[in-house]
N, C-alpha and C positions, 0 to 999 in steps of 0.2 A: 504493500500500500504506500502511496506517495505521501510526502509530507503535507501537501495541501489538503489531501483527502482526510488525513488524521486530524488536522486542525479543524476542518469543517465538522467532523463527527463529534469531537470534544465540544465544540461550540454549540452544536445542536443538543447534546445530552445535558450540558450545563443549563441551557434555557428550559429544557423539559423538566428537570428535577426542581428548578426554581418555581416553575408553574405548579408542580405537585405540592411543594412546600407551602406556597401561598394558598393553595386550595385547602390544604389541611388546616392552615392557620385560621382562615376566615370562614370555613365551612366544616367545622369539626364533626358535626353530626353525620356527615356523608361518609366518614372513613371508618366506621365500625360501631360497636355497642355504645350506647349513651350512659353517662354516669349520673345517677339520681341521688339527691340527698335523702336521708331516712324519712323525714316528715313528708317529702314529696312521694316517696315510695308508699307510705301508709295511706296517703290520699288516693293514690291510684288503686290500692288494694280495696279500700272501702268503696270506691266508686265502681268496682267490678271490671277494671281495665286490665288487670294482670291475669295471664293465662296459666303460667306455671313458674315455679322457682326451684332453685337448688340452694340449700342452706349449707354454707361452709363456715369454718370457725371464724374467719375474719371478714367474710363478705357474703352477700347474697347475689346470686346470678339469676336473672329471670327474663321472661319474655312477655310482652304485651299482647293483648288480643288484637286480631286484625280488624281494620276499620270496615264498617258495613258499606261504606261508599266504594271500596275497592271492587273492581270487576275485571273480568278478563276480556272485556270488549272495549273498543274505542268509543269514548263518550261522545266525541264530536261527530264522527261519521256513523256511529252505531253499527260498525262493521267489525267482525271478529278479527283479532290480531293474529299475527303469525305465531305458530307454536313456540318457536325459539324465543320470541319476544315475551310470550306469556310466562315461560319458565324463568327467563331472566328477571322479569318483574317480580315473580314470587320470591326469588332469592334475594333481591334488593329489599323487598318489604320485610322479609324475615330478619335480615341484618339490621334494618332500621328499628325493629321492635325489640331488639335485645337491649338489656340494661344491666348495670351492676350497682350494688348499694353496699356501702361500708356499714358493718354491724356496730351497734352501740352496746357497750358492756352492761349498762344498767337495765337493758331490756331482756327479760327472761324468755327462754325458748317456749315455755308453756303458753305465755300470753301471745307470742307471735304465731304459734301453731293454731291456737283457737281462732285468731283473727283471719288467718289464711283459709282454714276450713270453713269458716262462716261465710266467706265470700267465694266459695267454690274454686279456690286456687289449687292446682295440682302441685304436689310436692314430689319431685323426682329424686331418685337416689344418685343418678349420674347425669351430669349436664354435657350436652354435645358441644364440643369446642369447635367453633367455626373460624378460628384465627387463621389457619392455613388457607381456607377458602377466601377469607376476607383479604389476605395478603395477595393471593393470586388475582382476585378480581380488581382490587384497588391499585396494585402496583405492577405486577408482572404483565397482565394482559394489556394495560395502556402502553407500557414500554415497548412490547412487541409490536403493537399497532403503529405507534409513532415511528419506530425504526423502519418498519416496512413501508410506511408512507414516505419517509425521508428518502429511502432507497429508490422508490419509484420516481419521485420528482428529480432526484439527483441524476438518474439515468436519462430521463427525458430532457433535462437541461443540458446534459453532457453531449447529447446527440447533435445539437446545433450551437453549442456554446464554444467559441474558439478559445476562451480563457482556460478551459479545462484540458485543452490539448495544445497549449501554446508552444511547448518544446518539441512537438512531433513534426516530422517533415511532412510536406504537402505533396509528395510525389504521387502521381497516378501510376499504378502498377498495371501494365498491360501484359498479363501472363498467358491469356488465352486469345486465340485469334478471333477477331470480330467477324460479323457476317460478311462485310465487304472490306477486307483489309487492303491497305495500300501496298502495292507491289512495285518492284523495280521497273516493271513494264509501264507503270503509270507515271514514271519520272522520265521526262524527255528533255533534250537540249543541254544536258550536263553529263555527257557520257563518261568523261574522265573521272568526275567525282563519284559517279555510281560504281565504277570499277574499284575505286579505293575502298568504299564502304562494303562492297561485296566481299572483299578480302577479309574484312573483320568478321562478317557473318560466317564465312567459311572457316575462319580460325576458331571461332567459338564451337563450331560443330566438329571440327577435326583438328584439335590443337597439336596432336603428334605430327601431323603432316608438316607443320612449320617449325616445330622445336627439334626435329630429328637432327638438324644440322647445327644446333646450339643457339638458334635465334630465340628471341623473347617476344612475347605478346606486347604490342604497344598499349600503354596504360590509357592514353587519352588521344582523342581525335577532335580537332577544332575545325568546324565548318565556317569559313569566312566568305563574305561576298555582299554585294548590294542588297537592299531590301527587295523582296518579291522574287528572288531567283530560285527558291525552292529548297532552302536549307532545312526548314522544319518538315517539309514534305519528304525530303530525303531521309530524315530521321524516322518518320512514320513508316517509310518503306522498309527500313532496317527492322522496325518492330514487326511489320507484316511478314518479313522473310525469315526472321530468326525464330527458333523454337525455344528461346530462353526468355525469362522475365525481362520486361523493359520498363524502367523507372523514368517517367517523364515529368519534368517540372521546369519552371522558369527562374531566372536569377532573382526576380523580385519576391519569390516565395520565401526566400531566406530573410528578407528585410522585415523588421517589426519594430514597433515603438519601444519595446522592452529590451533592456540591456541583457546581452548574453543569449538571446533567443536564436539569432542567426547561427552562432557556433554550435548551439545545442541541436539545431535541425540538421546541420552538416554531419555531426556525429551520429545522429539517429539514422540519417539516410545511408551512410556507409555501413552502419551496423546491420541494417535490413538487407543491404545489397550483399554483404558477405554471407548472410544466412541463406540467400537465394542464389548464390553463385552456381554456375556461370550466369551472368546477367549483364545488361547494358544500362548505364545511367545517362540520361540525356538532359542537359541543362540549357534551355533556350535563353537567349539574351544574357549570356554569362557576363557581359560587361557591367551589368547592374551590381555585381559584387566583386568583379575582377579588375577594377580600375587601378591604374598605377598608384602605388603608395607614395611615390616621390612627389607627385603633383598635389596631393591632398594630405600632407603631413599635419598632424595635430600635436602641438607641443604642449605638454602639461595637461592634456585632456584625454578623453576616451572616444575612439572612433569605432562605432559598432560595425560598420561595413568592413573596416580594415581587420577587425578581430575575426569576422566571418571568413574573410579571404585567408587569413593566417591558418584558421582551422581547416579550410579546404586544402591548402598546400600541405599541411601536416598529414591529413588523411590520404592524399594522393601518394605521399611518400611511404605511408605506413602499411599499405597492403601489398601483398605479393602478386605480381602479374600472373603467376601460374594458376591462381585460384579462378581466373576467368572473369574479372570485373573490369569492364571497359567503360570509360567516361567519354561521352560525346558532348561537345559544346557548340553553340552557334552564336555568331555575333556579326554585326555589320560595322563594328568599330574596333578592329584589331589594333589600331594604332594607340588606343588608350589602355590596353590591357597591361597588367604588371609583367615585367620581364621574367619574374620567378615563376609565373604561371605558364609561360611559353617555353621554358627550357626543356631539354630532353630529360625524360624520366617522369614528366607530368603530361603535358600535351605534346607527345612525341611527333605527331603528324598533323600538319595543317593542310586542309583540303580547300582549294579555291572553288567556290560555286559562283561563277561569273555570269554576266548576261549572255544569252545565247547568240550565236551567229546566225547567218541566213538559213543554213541547214537545220540548226537547232530550233529556230523559230517555226520552221515548217513542221518539224516533228511535234512541237508543242501544240500547234494548231490541230494536228492530226489527233492528238490525245484528247483535247478538249472539245472536238467535234464528233467524237464517237457516238454520243447519244443524241446528236442533232440530226434532223432531217434536212439534208443539204440539197440545194438546187443544182441542176446540171451545169450551171455557169460558174460555180464556185471553184476558184483556182487557189489552192492553199499556198502554192509557191509564190504567186503574185501577192497574196496577202502577207506572206513573210517578207517580201521585198518592200512592202509599204509600211512595215513596222520596225524600222531600224532603231536600235536602242531600247526596245521593249523588253521587259523582264517577263518571266513566266506568269506572274500574277496579273500583269497588265494584259497579256494575251488572253488569259482566262476571262478577264473582265470584258474584253472585246467580244469574245464568243457569246458570253451571256447577254451582253447588250444587243448583239445582232439577233439573237433568238427573241428577245423582248420586242425589238423593233418589228420583226417579222410578224409576230402575233398582233401587234398594234395595227399593222397594215393589212391584216387578214390574209397573209400569205399562207399557202399550204406547206411551203418549204422555206428554209432560210436561204435567201438569194445573195448573190455577190454584192448587190447594191446595199443590202442590209449590213454586211460586214464593212463596207467602205464608209457608210454613214456612222457605224459604231466606232470605227477608228477615228473619224473626225470628232466625234463626241468626246473620246478619251483625250485627244490632243488639244482641241480648241474649246471644248465645252458644249453645253446644250444650245441649240438654236433658239433664238428669240424672234420669231416671225411676227409676233404681235407688238413688238417694240416700235413705237411711232417715231420716225426720224423725218425732219423737214426736208424739202426737196433740195435745198442748197447743200446741207450737210451730206445728204445721200450722194450728190454729185461729186463732192470733195472725196468721199470714201471711194467712189468708183474710179476716179482718176488716181487716187493714192494706191489702190490695189493693182490697178493696171500698170502703174509705174514699177511696182515690185516685180510683177510678172515679166514685163518686157526686159528690164535690166537683168533679172535672173536668167531669162531665156537666152539672151545674146552675150552674156558674160562668161568667159572661161573660168572654171573652178566653182561656180555657183551650183547649188543643187537643182535637180530637174523640177520644173514647175508642174505639179500634178493637178491643181485645182485653184480657181479664183472665185471668191464669193464676197458679196456685200451684205449678206444676211448676218445680223448681230449674233454673236456667240459668247458664252461664258460671261466673265465679269469685265465690262468696259470695252470689249472688242466689237467694233462696229463692222468689221469685215476682216478677211484674212486671205493670205495667199499660201497655199500648201506646197511646200518644197521638200522633196525627199531624195536622198541619194538612191541610185539604182543598185548599188552594191555596198557591202560593209567596208568602211574605210577606217584604218587605224593610224595612218600617217597623213598629214596635210602639208603641202608646200606653202611658201609665203604667198605666191600668186593665187592659190586657191583660197587662202584666208582673206586676201584683198578682194577676191570675187564675191565672197560672202558679205563683206562689209559694203560693197557697192550695191548688192541686191537689197540689203537692209535700208540703205539710204535712198533707194529708187523711189519710194513713196513720197517722201518729203520733196525730193527733186521734182517730181511730177506736179505737186501742188504749186510750187514756186513758178514752174514753167508755164502752167496753164492759168493760174489765178493771180500770179504776181505777189502772192503772200503765202505764209506758212501757218499751219494750225497746230493744235496740241495732239493731233492724232498719231504723231510719230514718237511719242514719249517712250513707249516700250521698245521701239526699234533703236532709239538712241542709247538706251541702257545696254542693250545687247552689243551695239557697236563699241561703246566705251569699254566694256569688259573684254571684248575680243581684242581690241587694239592694245589695251593694257597688258593682256597676257602675251601678246606678240613681243612686247618690249621687255617686260620684267620676268617672264617665265620661259619663253621659247628662245630668247636671245636673238631676236630678229631686228634689233635696233640698228639704225645707220650710224648713230653717234658713238655707241659703245656695244658693238656686236659681240655675240658669244658669251654674254654675261647674264647669269640668272640671279635675280634678287629676292627669291622666295626663301623663307626661313624654315620651311619643312618640305621634304622631298615628295610627300604624298598627301593629298587632301583628304584621303579616306573615302570609303564607299558612300558616305552620306552627302558628299559634295560640299564639305566644309570649305569656306573660302581660304585660300592660301595667304598666309601672312607675308607682307612685303617688308623686306629688310630696309630700314631707314638708315641712310648714310650721311647725307648732307643736304642743305638747301639747294646747292648747286646741282646735285644729282636730281632732286625733285623737279627743279625748273626744266632741266633737259628732258625728263620724262614727259612732263606736261606739254612742253613745246612740240616734242616729236609726235605725241598723240594727236595734237591739234593739226599738225602738218599732214599726217596720214589720213585723218578723217576729212580734212578739207580737200585733199587731193582726190580721194575716192568720191567725194560728193560732186566735184567738178566733172569727173569722168562719167558718173551716172547721169548728171544733168545734160552733158554733151550728147551721150548716147540717146537719151529721150528726145533731145532736140532734133537729132538726125532721124528718129523714128516717130516723129510727132503725129504723122498720119495714122500709124498703127495704134498709137496711144489714144487718139480720138475715136478710132474705130472700136477698139476693145472696150473703152469706157461706155460708149453708147450701147453696145451689146450687153454689157454688165447691167446698165440701168434698166434694160428691157427684160433680161432673163434672170438677173441676180446671181446666177451660178454658171460658171463655164468649166467644163471638164477638159482633160488633157488633150483629147483628140481634136476638140474644137479650138483649143489654144494653138495647136500646131497648124490648123487650117487658117486661122486668123493671121498668125505671125509668119507663116511660111517657113522655109528652110533657114537654118542658122547661117 
């Protein structure tokens, strides 16, 4: 029994006995035979209330006659009571009628006997002692009842009360296969990561196969990668494939407001895992407890998260790998993890779960469209080409949105147009066809988007223009030009970056060229341009003034896209960066404006068609603009 349980039992019993003591103090007649004075006893004898007595040398023990008002029926309802209630009432009445009297020496026995016989009082030779029965009814039975009642409520409260299991781990144990378990066949686009974890499952099933040459089972495997790439799904696939218990929990499950709870849960988790070995422990979002201690040092205080991490490190060192306990962790912030957690002997192996390439995206589309009724025009390869940079979760969302759109349009099958519209919804947001825009602003938006499309179409390095629309979407977007690469790109030249910048500036250049003034519609374009130009100078070393120099203070921004810190050197350096940024942007803007000036007829033509149709697809764009 735990210390907290003992305390609660003692606390309960103390209150219970205090209640019994007060009950006996204020209601003495309820706890056994009553004590009468001798004159009161004589009065009751003379009035015929005494039924029988036992005369002892020092006292007289007797019993009063039962009241005529007593009945075995319920007076209020006039209905017979239950047999056990009748018997209990008889016992209580008998106890209440018993009395004791202290004898007076001056009263002779002859006088007392004459008075008793005169009033028909029976004189018995042996009195039946009900002390044991009184003790059982007044003390033992209530104690048993209250202890049983306390146990019932304690159990009920314990089922949903986190305070009673605060030191226990919150791991979900998946020991038996569910009805529809996740398999490795359900994980697509990350083939290399799947091969790595397949080896772990095989090792747990056939450990001798790997240890026959002296090798050791890896203690920990860390899954790292951007959000939505399938790290948790991969862990579920391990649970579906393995025939061993699978403990699943998140890093935040160790965190609690009470001191020492995190470390206690770590100890309890590993204790349970060792009992169920061979098994797998999966900790999702392990960065919640595994952050580097160097950056969050607490001097002269207590850090609960650091204490939890220390306990985790100790437990990972404390068990033998041969018992078959493997720890799997998942995070999208490996750069913040403590180095002690990543060293060999703890998380021996790090598996990158990155965003899928073109082939991987096609495989993911194939997995998520298994249960969909697809139209004959659906081309999964083309859909994969239209979703560069999409993670597995985003592709799953596109498939689900496409199915919903097909139902909304009363389609019998999910068509290619439904998928393309779903991709636009994920990228640009929901269409706002009911948004009222005055004619002047609508015209500005049409020329703005036409400028983006024409500059992007005729500029080398810019992404291919897939669609132009002046239908408002998302938050604040009055129109958009959809540009996507036709293939996955991992490297970009300076000319290609400049082409992207010119395409972004094409909208504002078109406004100035046609209307002679600029609007606020290019604010988002200018943010992207400024960030792209700044990266060219300070990250990629493409500066004309100081080439081949990187000014970032960290090599990797992490998978969450954290902004890279710029190393500050001097005001002179900052002035040069600002000047060169302005020069690059102004140069690209002039080129974009000149291109639109040369293609002004096409600009006018596309803008008019946009105002009429609102949306222009890729084939029609090629027909309007002609060959490059």
